[in-house]
C-alpha positions, 0 to 999 in steps of 0.5 A, a space after each residue: 437609752 444606754 446607747 444614747 448615753 454612751 454616744 454623749 461620751 459618758 460621765 468621764 468624757 462628757 459630764 455636762 448637759 451640753 454633750 448629752 443633748 441627744 440623750 436628754 432629748 430622747 428622754 424628754 420625747 419618751 417621757 413628756 412628764 419631764 417637762 413639768 420639772 421645767 415649768 413654773 415654780 418647783 419646790 425642791 425641798 419642803 418650803 424651798 422653791 426654785 427660781 422660776 425656770 430653774 432646772 434643779 429638780 429636772 437634773 436631779 430626776 435625770 440623775 436618778 434615771 442615769 443611775 437606773 440605766 447604769 444599773 441596767 447596763 451593769 446587769 447586762 454585763 456592760 462596764 459602761 454602767 459602773 463607769 457612768 456612775 463613778 468616773 469623771 470629774 464630779 467636783 466635790 463628789 469625785 472619787 478622790 474627794 471626801 465624802 466620795 472616796 468613802 461612798 463612791 461605788 467606783 472603788 467597789 466594783 464587785 459590790 456594785 455589780 452584786 447590787 445591780 444583779 440583786 436589784 435586777 431580780 425584781 425586774 423580770 422583763 424590759 417592760 419592768 425596767 421601763 416601768 421603773 424609769 417611768 416612775 422615776 420620771 414622775 416621782 417628784 412632779 408633785 413638787 410643781 406648783 402648777 401640777 399641785 394646783 391642778 390636782 387640788 382643783 379636783 378636790 374639796 377644799 378640806 382634802 387639798 394639800 401642799 404635799 407633793 407625794 399626795 398630789 402624785 398619789 391623787 393623780 395616779 388614782 384619777 383617770 382624768 389627771 393621769 391622762 392629762 399629766 401622766 401619759 407615760 404611766 397611762 401607757 404601762 400595761 
């Protein structure tokens, strides 16, 4: 995935989806749960629904995954990791704009590398990194109205919830739901 992200040009040369089509197709193929973020209505925040078909939550999730891939690359000694999360024109989040000039790790290379190395201490194998990526992919699928409705249909009325985290928790503990909606989770050892 690092190579696929690099091939798109990285954030400095290609911050948009257009140049990163192959990277995103690779993610979509390996993590089919991502399509849930692009289907039907999605709650982006409690009580706030996206316009049907809006990719906001999909791109938020991809952004978190890029952050993990950048951490992995940095831990492996590849400076692309830091560049990936700090370079390029990011509008109000660019290095030279407030608040980013205070929070962007691009100006704190040593601290970022230290963070990545500390984070990696809990990641003993490639499978651990993959598992983290899988859980980033599924962590908010409960925001999908269709997903929550499917989960709630398996519960007695008194146990149904509009809470996206509860919907995911239920799916993770139910073999049928996990098989149907979380194939990447099913493949984890």
